[in-house]
C-alpha positions as CSV (number, residue, x, y, z in Angstrom):
1,M,12.3,-8.3,8.5
2,P,9.7,-8.3,11.2
3,M,6.6,-6.1,10.8
4,L,6.7,-2.6,12.2
5,K,4.8,-2.0,15.4
6,V,2.3,0.7,16.5
7,G,4.4,3.7,17.5
8,D,7.4,2.9,15.3
9,K,8.5,5.6,12.9
10,A,7.4,4.7,9.4
11,P,10.5,4.3,7.2
12,D,10.6,6.9,4.5
13,F,10.8,5.7,0.9
14,T,10.9,6.9,-2.6
15,A,9.2,4.7,-5.3
16,R,8.0,4.9,-8.8
17,T,4.2,4.7,-9.3
18,H,2.2,3.0,-12.0
19,R,2.0,6.4,-13.6
20,G,5.8,6.7,-13.8
21,D,6.0,9.4,-11.1
22,E,8.3,9.2,-8.1
23,V,6.7,9.6,-4.7
24,S,8.1,9.6,-1.2
25,L,6.4,9.0,2.0
26,K,7.4,12.5,3.1
27,D,5.3,13.9,0.3
28,Y,2.3,12.9,2.4
29,R,3.4,14.2,5.8
30,G,0.4,15.8,7.5
31,K,-1.9,13.2,6.0
32,T,-2.9,9.8,7.2
33,V,-1.6,7.2,4.8
34,V,-2.8,3.6,4.2
35,L,0.0,1.6,2.7
36,W,-1.2,-1.8,1.6
37,F,1.1,-4.5,0.1
38,Y,-0.3,-7.0,-2.3
39,P,1.4,-10.1,-3.9
40,K,0.7,-9.7,-7.6
41,A,-1.2,-7.3,-9.8
42,D,-4.4,-8.5,-11.5
43,T,-4.8,-11.7,-9.4
44,P,-8.1,-12.5,-7.7
45,G,-7.2,-11.6,-4.1
46,C,-5.3,-8.5,-5.1
47,T,-8.1,-7.4,-7.4
48,A,-10.7,-7.8,-4.7
49,E,-8.6,-5.8,-2.3
50,G,-7.8,-3.1,-4.8
51,C,-11.4,-2.8,-5.9
52,G,-12.4,-2.5,-2.2
53,F,-10.1,0.5,-1.8
54,R,-11.3,1.9,-5.1
55,D,-15.0,1.6,-4.1
56,L,-14.3,3.3,-0.7
57,Y,-11.9,5.8,-2.1
58,S,-14.2,8.8,-1.7
59,D,-14.7,7.8,2.0
60,F,-10.9,7.7,2.5
61,D,-10.5,11.0,0.6
62,A,-13.2,12.7,2.7
63,R,-11.1,11.8,5.8
64,D,-8.0,13.2,4.2
65,V,-6.4,9.7,3.9
66,Q,-4.0,8.8,1.1
67,V,-4.2,5.2,-0.1
68,L,-1.0,3.7,-1.6
69,G,-0.9,0.2,-2.9
70,A,2.5,-1.5,-3.2
71,S,3.8,-4.6,-5.0
72,F,6.9,-5.9,-6.7
73,D,5.3,-5.6,-10.1
74,T,6.7,-3.4,-12.8
75,V,5.3,0.0,-13.8
76,E,3.7,-1.5,-16.9
77,E,2.1,-4.4,-14.9
78,N,0.7,-2.0,-12.3
79,R,-0.4,0.5,-14.9
80,R,-2.4,-2.2,-16.7
81,F,-3.9,-3.3,-13.3
82,A,-4.8,0.3,-12.3
83,E,-6.3,1.1,-15.7
84,K,-8.3,-2.1,-15.9
85,Y,-10.0,-1.5,-12.6
86,G,-10.0,2.3,-12.4
87,Y,-7.9,2.8,-9.4
88,Q,-7.7,6.4,-8.3
89,F,-4.7,5.9,-6.0
90,P,-1.1,5.3,-6.8
91,L,0.3,1.8,-7.0
92,L,4.0,1.7,-6.0
93,C,6.3,-0.4,-8.1
94,D,8.7,-1.8,-5.6
95,T,10.8,-3.8,-8.0
96,D,13.9,-3.6,-5.9
97,R,11.9,-4.7,-2.7
98,R,13.4,-1.8,-0.7
99,V,10.0,-0.7,0.6
100,G,8.9,-4.3,1.1
101,M,12.0,-5.0,3.1
102,A,11.7,-1.8,5.2
103,Y,8.1,-2.6,6.1
104,G,8.4,-6.4,6.6
105,A,6.5,-7.3,3.5
106,C,9.3,-9.6,2.4
107,D,12.5,-11.1,3.9
108,T,14.9,-10.8,1.0
109,P,15.4,-8.8,-2.1
110,E,14.8,-12.0,-4.1
111,A,11.3,-12.5,-2.7
112,P,8.9,-13.1,-5.7
113,Y,5.9,-11.6,-4.0
114,A,5.0,-9.2,-1.2
115,R,3.1,-10.4,1.8
116,R,-0.5,-9.2,2.0
117,I,0.0,-6.8,4.9
118,S,-1.0,-3.2,5.5
119,Y,-0.2,-0.2,7.7
120,V,-1.9,3.0,8.7
121,I,0.7,5.8,9.0
122,S,-0.2,8.8,11.1
123,P,0.2,12.4,9.8
124,R,3.3,12.6,12.0
125,G,4.8,9.6,10.2
126,E,4.3,6.9,12.8
127,I,2.7,3.5,12.5
128,S,-0.8,3.8,14.0
129,R,-2.1,0.4,12.9
130,A,-0.4,-2.7,11.5
131,Y,-2.3,-5.5,9.8
132,L,-0.5,-8.8,9.7
133,E,-3.7,-10.8,8.9
134,V,-5.5,-9.4,5.9
135,S,-8.7,-10.7,4.3
136,A,-8.5,-9.3,0.8
137,A,-12.2,-8.7,0.3
138,S,-13.0,-7.2,3.7
139,H,-9.8,-5.4,4.5
140,P,-10.5,-2.0,2.9
141,A,-13.7,-1.6,4.9
142,E,-11.9,-2.7,8.0
143,V,-9.2,-0.1,7.5
144,L,-11.8,2.6,6.9
145,T,-13.3,2.0,10.3
146,T,-9.9,2.8,11.9
147,V,-8.9,6.0,10.1
């Protein structure tokens, strides 16, 4: 699937988080959402990116922005990842790749890993920024400047 474009309606989804809860995009309507896809929990690039969002979390929160990470990892894998690094935001466990397919983070349900891409979703549920090229270490700060 191609990436979504600015102005596109963000596909709604329901996914289980690393805490075992189910969340839907519609739960965050009225808030800006940063949805960042990462290939694999607890790998160097994904850790750098996750820790960047963690370290800037209070800045995102002050701007009423919900950060959501998403990968194809299991609840247990993402739970260990979140606990190890103290992530305050939900990690979505997209084991069936439905969210990844809808957002262009993978091409097939058999994809082993998500592409490292991100979106900023407006309070109205539209794509306001799409990041196809992401540098794991600097991306969280880059996103913060646009929300």
